[in-house]
N, C-alpha and C positions, 0 to 999 in steps of 0.2 A: 503493499499500500504505499511505501515511502516515494515509489517512482510516481505513483498518481499524485502525490502531495508535490512532487516537484514540478507536475505538469500546471498544476494549479498556480504555483509561485511564479513559474515563467509566464503564465497567461496575466497574471497580475502586475508583473513587472514588466512585459513588454507590449502593453496596448495602450500606450501614451501617444505615440508619433506615427508617421506612414513609414519612417526607416524600421522602426522597432517591430512595427506589424508584418512586415516582408519577413523579417527575421523569425518572428514569432510563426508565421504560417509555413516556413521551412522546418521549423522544430516541430509543430503539430503533424506534418506530414510524417515526420519519422516516429511518431510517437502512436500514429494510429492503430498498430497491431495492440499495444499494451491498454489502449483505451477500449477495445473491443473486447479485450480478454476480461477486463474489470467492469464490463459494462453494467452487470446488476449492482455495483456499489457505488457508480458514479452520481446518482441522482442528488443525494445530500451534499455533494460538492457544489453544487450550482448556488447554494444558499451563500455561499463566500464569495460568488461573482455576479457582477451587475450587467444584466443584458445589453444596456446602452454602452458602458465603459469597456467591456469584455466581450464585444460581440463575436469576434471570430473565434475565441476560446471558447466561449460557451456554446458556439453552434458545433464545434468539433465533440464537445462532451456530449451535447445533446444527441448529436446525430449517433453518437455510440450507444447511448442509453435508450434509443428508439429502435435500433437496429435488429432486435430480436421480436419474436411473437409477443403481443400485447392482448391481455384479456379486456374483456368489456369493463371489468370494475377498474382494471388498471388505466385505462383509456380515458375513463371520467377524471380521473388526477392529471394524467400526462395532458390532456387537452387544455387546462387552465395554464401548465407551465409552458407549453407550446405557443398558446395564443399570447401569453406575456412578453414571451422572448420576441416572436414575429412583429408585434406592434411596439416594441420596445429598440429592438436591436439597429445599429448603424448601418446606412447603405455602404458606406464606403467599406466598412470591414466584411459584410457578408458577401460583396462582390468578389472579394478575393478567393472565397471558397464557394464560387457558383452553382458547382453540382451539389455540393453538400446541402446548402440553402434549399436547393430545389428538392432533393430528397427528403429533407425534414418536412418542409410544407406538404409535400405528397402525402407523407404518413400522417401529418395533422389532419389533411383531408379525410383520409381513410379511417382515422378515429372518430372524427365527428360524424362520420357515416355508421361506424360500428355502434355508438351510442345513441344513434337515430335523431340526430339533433343538428340538421344541415346549417341551420339559422346561425349556430355559434360559430360557424367557420367562415362566414361572408365577410364580415369586416377586417379579421387578421388576413384571410388571402387576399383582399383587395390592398390592403397596405403592403403586402408581401410583393404584388405585381408592381406597385408603383415605387418599392426600393429597389428591386432587380432590375428593370428594365432601364436601359441606357437613355432612352427617349421615348416619347409617346408613340414612335413610329415603329418601335420594337415589339416583336411578340415574344413574349417570354414562355417557357414551358408551364408556367403557372396559369397564363390566361385559361386555356381549356379548365383547368379544375376549379378556378374561381367562377366560371359560368356555369359549371356543374351544378355548383352548390347553391348558385343564385336559381337556378332552374327547379331545384329540389326545393329549396326553401320559400319558391314563388316569391323572390326579391327581383323582380324583373326591372324595377328601375335603376336598382343599384348596379345590375348588371349592365344597362344601357350606358352606364358612367364611362366604361371603356369601349364600347362599341362605336362610339363617335370618333375614335381617332384612325388615321388612315394608316395602314400598317405597311411597311416597306421593307422591313428587316425581319426575317423568321429564321430560327435557329434548326427548327426540325420540321419537315414536311408534315408529320402526323398532327403537330399542334395546329398548324393552318387548318385542316380538314376539321378537327375538333372544333377549334374557335369559330369556324364559320358555321358549323352545324348547331352547335350549341346558342351561338350568338342568334341565328336564325330563329330558334325556337323561341328565344327571349322576345325578339321583336314581334313573332307571332302573338305571343302571350300579350303584349300590349299593343295589339293591333297596327303595328307600324308595318304594314306589308311591304312598302317599298323597300326599306332597308332589309327586311327579312330575305326579299327576292335577290336583292344583290348579295347578301352573305351567301345564300345557298347556291345561288350561279357560281360564286367564287369556289365552293366546295366542289361541284359538280365539273367545273372546266379547268381546275387546277391540274398542273401536269402529274401524271401517274404512270408508273411502268407497267402496273397491272390494276385491275379494278379492286376495290375495296368498298367494305360493307359501310362506311360512313359516308362515301360517295353516293352508295346505292340509296340509303334512307335518306340523304339530301335530295337525290334526285325525286324520291317520291312526294317529298314536301314542296319540293320546286314546283312540281306540276300542279298540286293544290293549291299553292299561294299565287301561280300565275293566273290559274282560272278565278281566283277570290280577287286578284289585284286588276288583272287586266281583262278578265273575261274571256281570254282564249289561251291556248297552248301550241307552241311549235316545237314539233318533234326534232327539228334540226338543230343541232348544236352548233355554236360558232366553229369557225375553222380552227382556232387555236386552242380548242379542247383536244385533250389526249387522244390518241387511237383507240386504247382500250375503253374509254368513255363512249366515243362515237360508236364503238362496235356492241358494246354490252348493255349498256343502262336501258335501252328500250326494252330488251328482250327478257331483262330482270324485273320490270317494272311493269310488265303488261296490263295488270289491271287498271293501272292509274292512266296509262294512255288510252285505254279502252272507255274509261271514265271521262278524259277530255274529249274524246270522239263523241261520245253521247251528250257533254255538255255543248258541244259546239252546234249542235241540230237545233238548240234553244227550245227543246220539248220537256218541259218540266216533269211529265208524267213518265216518259222515258228514262230520264236521268233518276227519279225516284226508284223506278223498278230495277235499274242497275245497281244503285247502291243498296238497295234491299238485299238482292241477290248475292251480294258480294261483301255484305256487312262484316260477316266471320273475319274475312281477309282484312279489311281495314282496320277492325278492332285489334286483331292480332300484331298489326303493325303500330298500334297506337296512334293511329291516324282518323278514327272514326269522327271524332269531334270536329276536327279540320274539314273532313268530307261533307259533314252536315253544313257547316259553313259555306262550302262550295253550292250545295244545293239552295241555301239560302240567297247567295249571290245571285243565282240565275233570275230570281224574280226581281232583283235590282236591275240586271242588264235588260231584261224584258222591258222593264218600266223605261229604262233610259232610251230604248228603241223607240218608244212612243212619243218622245220628246222630238224624235226627228221626223215624225210624221205629223203630228197633231200640234196645234196651238192651245186647243181647250179640250178636256176630256172629262168625262163623268167619272167619279170613284167606283160607280159600280161597272163601267165600261172598261175601266183599268183591271178591276176584280176578274172579269169575265175572260178578259183577254190574256193576262199572264196566269190565270188558273188559281186565283186567291178565293178563299171560301167566302168572303163577304167585302161590301163596301168598306166596312170598318175597318179591316185587316189591310186593305188598300190603302186607307188613309194613313194608318201607324206606318206601312212603309215608306209612302212618300213624304211623311213628316220626317221620318228617320234620315232619309235621303237628302232632303233640303237641310237638316242639320248638320250632316257628315260634308255638305258642301258638294255632294254627287249630281244633284240636278239644282236647277233654279226654278222655283214654282211657287204658286200661291193657292190655298185653297178657298172657295167661298163655302163657308158653313152653311147657308141659306140653302143654297140648290145643289151642294155637294160636287161643284164643279172644279175641276183642277186646270190654273192656267199656267203654261209652260213659259220660261222666261229666258232671255239670252245672259250670257255671263255678265255679271254687272262690273266686273274687273276692269278698270280703264289702264292698269299698269301705269300709274304714275304719282301712287302715294308714296309718301317716306318710307314706310316699310317696305313695300314691294320693290323700291329702288335700292334698299339696302340688301334686300334678298338678292337681287341680280347682281350686285356688286360683290357679294359675298362669294358668289358661284363663280363671277369670273376671277376673282383673286385665286379661288381654290383650283381652279383649272389652270392658272397661269403657274402656280407653284407646282401643281401635277406635273406642267410640261417640263419646268426646270428640273424636277425629279427625273423624269425619263431621260433626258438629255444628258445628266450627269452620269446614269445608269449606263446608258448607250457609250458613254466615251469609257467608263469603268471596262465595260465589257469588250470593247474593242481593243483594249490595251491588256486583256487577260490571257496569259501564256497558254492555258488549257483552250481557250477558245481559238486562239489563233493557230494552235497545232490541229485541231480538229476541222477549221476551215481550211487550213491548208492540205489537209489529206484528202478532203472531199472536192477540191478545186482541181478541174480540168488540168491535165499537164500541158495542153496546148490551147490555147482560145483564138480560133483562126479569124475572128472578126478583127484581132488586132493588126492582121496582115492585108496588104492590098491584093487585089486578084490579079492584077496586072503587074509585073516586075518593074522597078523603077529602073531608068536608064541614066547612066551617069557617064559625064564627059570625063576623059582622064588627060 
């Protein structure tokens, strides 16, 4: 135990400045075997360390303490220790041991799930993400874990706080797939279908050497959200989607493709019949609730089509046309659509007539100008990013080597078809 005492002494003495921290980091790497061998007796030693001042050493000891199997009872006490460390630790120190901090945070997530209390992990993991990432553009391995806890705890708004950031730097491809998938689900929970569609689209079209389960599940939700938000779905993926995605996704998600085909007919009874016949499949995929929203959205789409044909229409006629049960139900749909900004109309309560109006937005209010300016600035920043990335790639040795191998040995366009004549 004297050796472990020496480790604690070194941690206390070498945590004051950056030079000492690097020396401490080297020392801790050498003592990893000892710490893991003594893992069952290390927890009391943490009382002698401050998680903020001695973050690096605290992390090494905590990682060793949590490396073995943890029972549900042990998890209840460990969760408190881990949460305190994550919220108190210093970013500068824990970034020196990036992988260890990630491992400890993932174990923390596993333990809050073990005690069936995901809500307790949301705030600490958000703190962990903010401390670990080098910038808001950096996707860390902890982003997916944080979003997963937000989903399980139904803290959708908290999850949205990191989904607004544009991501340009990814450590591991799997993290991107999970981030987009979980993020898409959070946006669905908040009815932010446009953002959900963007995230799910990224999961479906991200580079992959072989098809993966995350992309398949994302594609199923991508189909459904497309129908809800756009009222249509195209089975053609963009050219930049990977070959495995192009070849396999449609075949693996056939019930959803058929649902989209049924939706495209605009016939609500046919759609409801198809959903009823395949409800077991949708339920096993945990998508039945979303499918029901698809059915509900068809009523809205059919009402929107009426605005393109009629200037005025009675509520009863709307109900008859879109197959609603009563004029009252039609009124509820129309009112909700007006409230959501999906149509512009007024209802005359006396005669039950609906008058469809043009979009009142003149695009000259201060708020609209600010929105447009914000979009322009974002696009300009994105353009600069793409230019910088293009320059970096064009100088990358691996890329140049690959491009050189694939380049034709001779490019005959560089030669004249008729030999030049030279005077000597």
